[in-house]
N, C-alpha and C positions, 0 to 999 in steps of 0.2 A: 505493499500500500504506500504510495507516494505521500509527500507532506502535504500536498494540496487536498488529497483526498482524506487525510486524517483530520485536516482543520475543518473540511466541510462535515465530516462525520461528527465532530465535537460541535459544531454550530448546530447541527440537525438534534443531537441529544439535548443541548442546552435549551434550544426554543421549546421542543415538543415537551421536555420536562417540566419547564416552567409553565407552559399553557396547562399541561395536566395537573399542576400544583394548583393554579388558580381555580380550575373548575372543581377539582376534588375538594378543595378548601370549602367550597359552599354547601357541601354535602354535611359538613359537621360545624362550621363556624357558627352556624345559626342555634345550635343545641343549648349552649350555655346562655343565649340570649332569650330563650323562650319564656323563662317566667317573668322577664322584664316586657317583653312584647304582649305576653297575656294581660299584665296590668295596664301597660302604656295604651294599647289598643282595644281593651276590653274584649279580648278574645276568648271564644269557648273553646273546650279540648278538640272539636271537630275542626275549629279554624285553625288551632295550633298544629293539628296533623297535617292539614293542607299547606301549611308554610313550610314543611318538610316534603309532602308527597306531592305538592303541584310542582316542584322542582323535579324531584326524582321519576315522577310517572311521565311527564314529558319527556324528559331526558331519556329514560328507558325505551319509550314507544318509538321515538324517532331515531335512536342511534344506527338502526339498519339503514333507513333512509340517508342519514348523514354520510355513512361510508359509501352508499351507491351514488349519491350526488358527487361525492369526491372521484369516485371511479370514471364518472361521466364527463363532468366538466373541469377537472382538474384538483388534484388534492389541495395544492397550496392555494389556489384561488378560494375553494370552499373553506379551507382552514382560516385564512383570513376574514372571509365574511362571518364565520362562525364567532371569531373573536370579537369583532366589532358588535354583532348582535348581543352577545352575552355581557360586553362592557355597557352597551346602552340598556339593557334591561337592569343592570347592577345599579345604574343611576336611578331608574325607575323605582326599584325597590327603595333605595334610599330616601326618596322622595315620598314614599307613601304615607299616608296619614289615616289609613283605615285596615283592618284585618284583610278584607277582600281586594283592595288595593294591592297590599304586599303579596297576597297568593296569586294574583294575575301576573305581577312582575316576575315573581319565582318561576311561574311556568313558562314565560319568555326566556328567562335565564336558562331554563332546561332545554329548550329548544336550541340556542347557541350552543350549550354545552355538549348536546346530542351531535351536533356537527364536529366540533373540535376534539372530542375525546377519541373516537374511533381513527380520525385521520392523525393523531398524534402517534398511534401504533403502527398504522400502514406507511406513513412517511419515514418514521424511525427504522422500521424492519426492511424497507427498500434501500436505505441509506447504508445499512450496517451489513457487512459480510455475515454469512450464516454462521461461520465458525466463532464469530464474536458475538453473537446475538444474546447469548445467556448474560454476559457481562453488561452489556447495553441496556438490556431489559431489566437487570437487577438495579442499574442506576436509576432508571426510568421509574421502576417500581418503588425504589427506595424514596425518590422525590415524591411519587404520589402518596407513599406512606408518611412522609414529612407532613405533608397537608392535612393527613388525617391525625397526626401527631399533635399538631399545634392548633388544629381547627377549635377546640374547645377552649384552649387557652388564649388564642387570639381573639375569640368572640368575648371571652370573659374579661381580657384586658381592656378591649376597646369600648365595651357596655360600661365597664367600672370608670373609666378614664374619660370617655366622651359621651357617646350615646349609641344605642343599638343601630342608628342609621349608618354609621360609619363601618359596620362589618360590611357593608355593600358598596360603600365608597371607595374602600380598599382595592377594589377590584379595576377601579378605573384607570389609574395611572399604569398599572401592568398591562391591561388590555391595550392601551394606547402605545405603549413602548413596543409590545410583542409585534404588532400588526405590520409596521414598516420593515422591522427586522425580519419577520417571515418573508415578505416580498422580496427582500435584499439578498438573504441567505440560503433560502430553501429551493430546492430544485423542482420544477413542476413535474408531476408524475401522474399518470392515468391508469386504471385498472382494465382488465380484458373485458369485463361484463360492465357495460355502462347502461342497461335498461333499467327502467324504473318500475316497481310493483305498486302502482296507486290503488287497486282493489286490496292488495294484502295490507298496505298501509292502513286503508280505512276501517278495515274488519278488525285488525289487531288494535288501533288506536281507541275505536268506540267502545269494543268488547273489553279490553282491560279498563277503561274509564268507568264503565258500568259496574264491573265487579268491586273496584276499590271504593266508588262513590256509594255502594251499598253498605260495604264493610265500615267505612268512616261513620256512617248515619245509624248504624246498627243500635248502639246503646241510647242513643238519644230518642230514636223514632220507634223502638221495639223490634226485635229480629224478625217477627213474623207480620210486620206491617207491610203494605203493598209497596211503599216507599222505599223499603230495603229489599224485598223478596223480588220484585219485578225488575230492578237493575241488575242485580246479581245473576239471576237466571238468564235474562237477555244477553248480559256480558258474556256467560259462559258460552252460550249458543252462538254468538258472534266469534268468541275464539275458537270454537270447534269448526265453525265456518272457514276462519282464517286457515286452520290447519287442512282442511280439505281443499281449500283453493291453492295452497302452496304445494300440494302433491301433483296438481295439474297445470300449474302456472308455466308459462314459457319462460319467463324469468324471474323466480321467485326471490323474495326478499330474504327468506330464510330457508335455503335449500336443505330439505329434510334429510336427504342423503348424509349429510353432515352427521347425522345422529346415528347412522349405521356404523361409524367409526367409534368403538367403545372409548377411546381416548377423550374425543371431543365430547360425547355424550356425557360421560361419568363426570370430567372436569367441570362441565357446565352444572350438573346436578349439585356438586360440591359448592360450586361459587353460588348458586340460588340459595342453598341451605345456610351457608357462611353469612351471607349478607342478611337474610331473614333474620337469624339470632342475633348478629352483632348490631345491626341499625335499630332493630327494634329495642334491643336493650340498652342501647346508648341513648335512645331518645328519651328514656325514662330515667336511666342512672344519672345523665347529666343534669337532671332538674333536682336530683335529690338533696344536694348539699345546699341549694338555695331554699327550697320548698321546705324541707323537714328540718335541717339543722340552722337555717337562716344565715348562711354566709353570703359573702358578696360574690357577683359574677366571677371576678378574678381569682377569688379563693377558691371556688369551685373549679375552674379550669386548671388551676395549679395541682388541685388534688387528683384529677383524671389522668394528669400527665403520666404517671408510671404506667398507665395502661397504654395511652395512645402515642407516646414517644418511643417505645420499643422497636417500630419499622425503622427508625433513623439509624439504629445501630446494627440492627440484624438483618434487614432486607439486603443490602448490597452484597453481604457475604453469602446470604442464601442464593442470592442470583448466580454469583459465581459457582456456588458448590452444585447447583442444580444440573449444571452440565456433566457433572461426575458423578453424583450419587443417585441422579434420578428425582426429577421435580414432583412426581407422584408421591414419592416418600416424604419429601419435605411438606407437601400439602396434606398429608394424612396426620401427620406429626403436629402440624400447626392447627389443624382443626380440633384434634384431640385435646390440646393445651387450651384453645379457646374456649371449648364446652366445659372443661375442668375449671376454669377461672370464672365462667360465668355461673356454674354451680355453686361455686363457693360464694359469690356475690350475692345469689340468691338466697342462700342459707343464713348469711350474716344481717340480711336486712332488717334494720330496727330504728326508731328514731334516735337511739342513744348509742348506736354502734360507734366504737372507735375507729378512728381513720387508720392508725396503726394495723388493726385488723384486716383493712382493706388492701392495703399495699401489696402484700404478696398475690392475692388473686388478681389484681390489677396487672402486675408484672406478668404473671403467667398468661394471661389474656393477650396482653400486648406481644409477648414473644410468638404466641400462636398466630396472631394476626399477621406478623411479620414474615414468618415461615409459610404461610399461604399467600401472601401477595407477591412475594418476590418471583416464584417459579411458575405462576399460573398462567401469565402471557404467554411464555415461553413453550409451555406444554401445549397450549391450545394452537398456536401458530405452527408448532412442528407436527400438529397432527393433521394438516391439511396441505394440499398442493399450493405452491406460490401464488399462482393466479386467484386463489380462492382466500388469501390472507385477508382482504377488506372485508368481506362479508363475515367470515369467521370471527374477525376481530369484533365487528359490530354485533353480531349474534351474542358472543360472550359477554360483552358490556352490557348488553339490553337485558340478558338474563339475569345477570347479578345485581343490577338496578332494579329490576323487578322484584327481586328477593327483598331489597331493603323498602321498596313500596310495601309490599304485604307484611313485612315484618313489621313496619310502623303502624300499619293499620290493623292487623291482628293482635298485636302485642299490647296496642293502646286501648283497644277495646276489652281485652282482658284485663288490664289495669283497671278501667273505668268500672266494669263489672265486680271486680273483687276489692276494689278500694276506691281509689279516686282522690281529689284534692281536699275533701272534707277537712280532715286532720291529719297529723304527722302521723299517727297510727295507721289509718286507712291508705295513706299514700305508701308507706312502707310496706304493708300487707299486699297491696295491688301491685307494686314493684316486684316483690318477692315472687308472687305467683307467675307473673308475666315472664320474668327472666328466668325462671324454672323451665318454662316452655321455651323460651329462646336458647338455653342450654341443650335441650334434649334435640332441638332441630340441627343445631351445629353438630352434635354427636352423630347424627344420621349422615351429615355431610362428610364426617371422617371415614365412617364405614364405605360410603361411596366411593372416596379417594383411594381406600385400600385396594379397590378392586380395578382401578386404572392400571391398564397393561403396561409391563415394564420392558417389553420387547421392543426392537427399532421401530421407530416411527414410520418408516418408509412402508413396512409391511402393512401397517393399520392404514395408511393412505390408498395403498393399492387396493386392499380387500374392500374398503368403504366406497371407492370409485367404481369398483368391478360390480358390487352390488348395484350401484345407482344406474351404470349401463345395461344391466340385466333387467332392471325395472323398466 
């Protein structure tokens, strides 16, 4: 590799990683601000869920379309447009004066994030030689992990020192700096498949929105009410229609033959369960110190740091090790550690629990998160042919974000049913019940990861593509 190629590769790693950092930060930066937003905007528990889910739902549903648009119109061009949309939506969120206005701005942020995130992976994988991909993706994953690590802390510090609006203003200078840098330093590339699957997009978007809409409204309106049952059933039917359409679509947004590959299928099952348990639990645990123990947002963010900061130290090492020991082994270990940590946190929930008792399970959970995050992208991309990496990247990101959407919706519903915000005792009891469920789901993800094949990826690719051709 020449000096020019190395420099170009470093610029690509830097730009894509910072973009991933900015988008990933918004998954968790809002968590420690939720109690303040609830009081300031007089938000209900449903509106708080949408503050998180409006972002993650649009983000998840449109990820596959973001990857396809990049393949068709140019990855660098769409990457820059996504950055600008995300930046503008962040400014709109910062200017919000109502919970509904904030949720709409968060949804627009999700659209921008859905364009940017899959393109960071495809742009990076195109620019880095295959033999160096494990290290590069380890750095990329480590910086994404850094965003998760400092998200609650940054949110707490900003809310404590300025106001919650500034957790969104923070994105504006980063986005305005990255956009011209991307135009100047990234090479334009396109994918082999440039078709758009608009029927598939419509079925998936409306179907998933219906299911999440019903789950979020369940406790407030009654789980057997028409306003809950109807959107959930209609959404499930539309998702089934999406699967049926994708089986015969000429250019599917989610090629179902990917799932004939056990590596791809089981990795995505593990990702779905990981994000379900992790994001659903963080949504509640991030509020615990402020709501129950009456700490400031900054103090709450600092106390969560032993959990969320672990990827900074472990993810780059795990990324380099994944090429040697096998990413599936690291993922299984990481999920097992995350499930163990969540189980201990659930068992320890009480209004008077000592912070010293929580440090060890926070560290165990954080180590598990890092061991999972670092190798997962490399395992997925190595399970498909190079020309399919864009759609595989979009599919994987969409599935894991959907895990987060359903995790927040389901565990928040369990929390409201088992406890709620009435007293410190009810909050602790509701959180404990919900986090136990989160731990169990992550443990199922660890079981799925154990069965990810350890044999050479090429055999898996050839087998799955052979099955697709036969079909």
